[in-house]
C-alpha positions in Angstrom: -3.9 17.5 -72.3 -0.2 18.0 -71.6 2.1 15.4 -70.1 4.9 16.2 -67.7 7.5 13.6 -66.8 8.3 13.8 -63.1 11.9 14.1 -61.9 12.1 13.5 -58.1 15.4 14.4 -56.5 17.1 12.8 -53.4 20.7 13.0 -52.4 21.7 14.1 -55.8 20.0 11.3 -57.6 16.8 10.9 -59.5 14.4 8.5 -57.8 10.8 7.3 -58.1 9.3 6.3 -54.8 6.2 4.4 -53.9 3.9 6.6 -51.8 6.9 8.8 -51.1 8.5 6.2 -48.8 12.3 6.1 -48.7 14.1 2.9 -50.0 11.1 2.0 -52.3 10.6 2.2 -56.0 13.4 3.0 -58.4 16.8 4.7 -58.3 17.2 6.3 -61.7 20.7 7.7 -61.4 22.1 11.1 -62.6 19.1 13.5 -62.8 20.7 15.9 -65.2 21.5 13.1 -67.7 18.0 11.7 -67.3 16.5 15.2 -67.9 18.7 15.6 -71.0 17.6 12.2 -72.3 13.9 13.2 -71.8 14.5 16.5 -73.6 16.3 14.7 -76.5 13.3 12.3 -76.7 11.1 15.3 -77.4 9.6 16.1 -74.0 9.2 19.8 -73.7 7.9 19.9 -70.1 9.3 18.6 -66.8 8.0 18.5 -63.3 10.8 18.5 -60.6 10.4 17.8 -56.9 13.2 18.2 -54.4 12.3 15.5 -51.9 15.1 16.3 -49.6 14.2 19.9 -49.3 10.6 19.1 -48.7 11.5 16.9 -45.8 14.2 19.3 -44.4 16.9 16.7 -45.2 19.1 18.8 -47.5 18.6 20.3 -50.9 19.3 19.7 -54.6 19.3 23.2 -55.8 22.4 22.9 -57.9 20.9 20.0 -59.8 17.7 22.1 -60.4 19.9 24.9 -61.8 21.6 22.5 -64.2 18.3 21.0 -65.3 16.9 24.5 -65.9 19.7 25.2 -68.3 18.7 22.3 -70.7 15.9 24.4 -72.2 12.5 22.8 -71.4 9.6 24.9 -72.6 7.8 24.4 -69.2 9.8 23.6 -66.1 7.9 23.5 -62.8 9.6 22.9 -59.5 8.4 22.1 -56.0 9.7 20.9 -52.7 10.8 23.1 -49.8 10.0 26.5 -51.3 9.3 28.5 -48.2 10.6 32.0 -48.9 10.5 34.7 -51.5 14.3 34.6 -51.7 14.3 31.0 -52.8 11.4 31.5 -55.1 13.3 34.3 -56.8 16.4 32.2 -57.1 14.6 29.3 -58.8 13.0 31.6 -61.3 16.4 33.2 -62.0 17.7 29.8 -63.0 15.0 29.5 -65.7 12.2 27.7 -63.8 8.9 28.7 -65.2 6.6 27.7 -62.4 6.8 27.2 -58.6 4.8 24.3 -57.1 3.8 25.0 -53.5 2.1 22.5 -51.2 3.0 23.3 -47.6 3.6 27.0 -47.5 0.0 28.1 -48.4 -1.4 26.2 -45.5 1.3 26.8 -42.8 2.5 30.4 -43.6 -0.2 32.1 -45.7 1.4 35.5 -45.2 4.7 34.4 -46.8 2.8 32.6 -49.5 0.8 35.7 -50.4 4.0 37.7 -50.3 5.5 35.4 -52.9 2.3 35.6 -55.0 2.2 39.4 -54.9 5.8 39.7 -55.8 6.0 37.1 -58.6 2.4 36.9 -59.8 -0.1 34.0 -59.5 0.6 32.8 -63.0 4.1 31.6 -61.8 2.6 29.5 -59.1 0.8 26.1 -58.9 -0.6 24.7 -55.6 -0.2 21.0 -55.1 -2.8 19.3 -53.0 -1.1 16.0 -52.0 -3.9 14.0 -50.5 -4.3 10.6 -48.9 -7.9 9.5 -48.5 -9.7 12.8 -47.9 -6.8 14.5 -46.1 -4.3 16.9 -47.6 -0.7 16.1 -46.5 2.0 18.7 -45.9 5.6 18.9 -44.7 6.9 16.2 -47.0 3.7 14.1 -46.6 4.5 13.8 -42.8 1.4 15.6 -41.5 -2.2 16.1 -42.5 -3.7 19.5 -42.7 -7.1 20.1 -44.2 -9.7 17.9 -45.9 -9.5 18.0 -49.6 -12.8 20.0 -49.8 -11.7 22.6 -47.3 -8.3 23.0 -48.9 -10.0 23.6 -52.3 -12.2 26.3 -50.7 -9.0 28.1 -49.6 -7.3 27.7 -52.9 -10.3 29.1 -54.7 -9.6 32.4 -53.0 -6.1 32.6 -54.6 -5.5 33.5 -58.2 -2.8 31.0 -59.1 -2.0 29.2 -62.4 -3.1 25.7 -61.4 -4.0 23.2 -58.8 -2.2 19.8 -58.9 -4.0 16.9 -57.3 -1.4 14.3 -56.1 -3.0 11.0 -55.0 -0.4 9.8 -52.5 -2.3 6.5 -52.0 -1.6 5.6 -55.7 1.8 7.3 -56.1 4.3 4.9 -57.7 1.9 2.0 -57.9 0.4 2.4 -61.4 -2.9 1.4 -59.9 -5.1 3.8 -61.9 -6.3 7.4 -61.4 -8.6 8.6 -58.7 -11.9 9.0 -60.5 -13.7 10.5 -57.4 -11.9 13.8 -58.2 -14.4 14.5 -60.9 -16.8 16.0 -58.3 -14.1 18.4 -57.3 -12.7 19.1 -60.7 -15.8 19.7 -62.8 -16.5 23.2 -61.5 -13.0 24.5 -61.2 -12.1 27.4 -63.5 -8.4 27.3 -63.1 -6.1 24.8 -64.7 -5.9 21.3 -63.1 -3.1 18.8 -63.0 -3.0 15.2 -61.7 -0.3 12.8 -60.4 -0.5 9.4 -58.9 -1.2 6.0 -60.3 -1.4 6.7 -64.0 -0.6 3.5 -65.9 -2.6 3.2 -69.2 -3.4 5.5 -72.0 -7.0 5.1 -70.9 -6.1 6.7 -67.6 -4.9 9.8 -69.5 -8.1 9.9 -71.5 -10.1 9.6 -68.3 -8.3 12.6 -66.9 -8.8 14.6 -70.1 -12.5 13.8 -70.0 -12.7 14.9 -66.4 -11.3 18.3 -67.5 -7.7 18.0 -66.5 -5.2 20.2 -68.3 -2.1 18.2 -67.6 -0.9 14.9 -66.1 2.4 14.1 -64.4 3.9 10.7 -65.1 6.5 8.9 -63.1 6.6 5.1 -62.7 4.6 4.5 -65.9 7.1 6.6 -67.9 10.3 5.1 -66.3 9.1 1.5 -66.6 8.4 2.2 -70.3 4.7 1.7 -70.2 3.9 5.3 -71.3 7.4 6.4 -72.4 6.4 8.0 -75.7 3.3 9.8 -74.7 3.7 13.6 -74.6 0.1 14.9 -75.2 -3.4 13.4 -75.2 
C-alpha cells in the first residue's frame, strides 16, 4: 500500500488543520520548501489540496506549479477544480491526477466533460464524509449519504475513490474501520485520509483492501515520518 504525504495550502503557506477548521492545527511554512524536503527524504508521491480555492477564498495555483516542477512520481491535486480549463492547466504543470469532491455532485455535466476529455485514469473522486454524510464546497455543506454517493461513483470509470474521514482529520484518533463494509466489494482503487496515527492503522487499511493512505498530522509531528509504503 502506497503512502502519500498531504500538503494543504492556504494563503501561500502549508498548513495542517483539525477537521478543516481555520486557525487550528499546524502552520508548516513555505510549501515549496516543504515539498522539496519530502522529495529529498525519498517520498515519491504527494497529495496537494488548495484549501482556499475549495472555499472560494483565493487560490494557490502558482505554488502548485512550483511543487509540480520538483519531480514527484505521483502528484495528485484537489481543491476548487470546477472547469475543464483549470483541469488542463494543472495537468500541463505536471500534475498526474486531479482530485474532485464537489464537482461530480453539483455539476455532473462539467465533471463528465472533464472525464471525457482527460480520461478517467487522471481523476480520483474524494468522498469527504462526516458521520454518514458526504460534505462538499470546502466541507461547508452536506450532499449525499456515503452509501448513495458510492452508488453514483460506481457509475463513473475513474482511477480511485478517496475516503476522507473529516471527523478524524488532524486528530490522529485512528482510522474509520466501518469503511470495510463499503470498501470490500469495490473494484477500483481506494485511498484513505483522516486520523492515521500508528503503523497498525496503515496495516489495518491494507488489510481492508486500500491501495494508498494519505498522511498529514502523523507525518508532520514525526510519528510516521519515515513510512513510504506498507
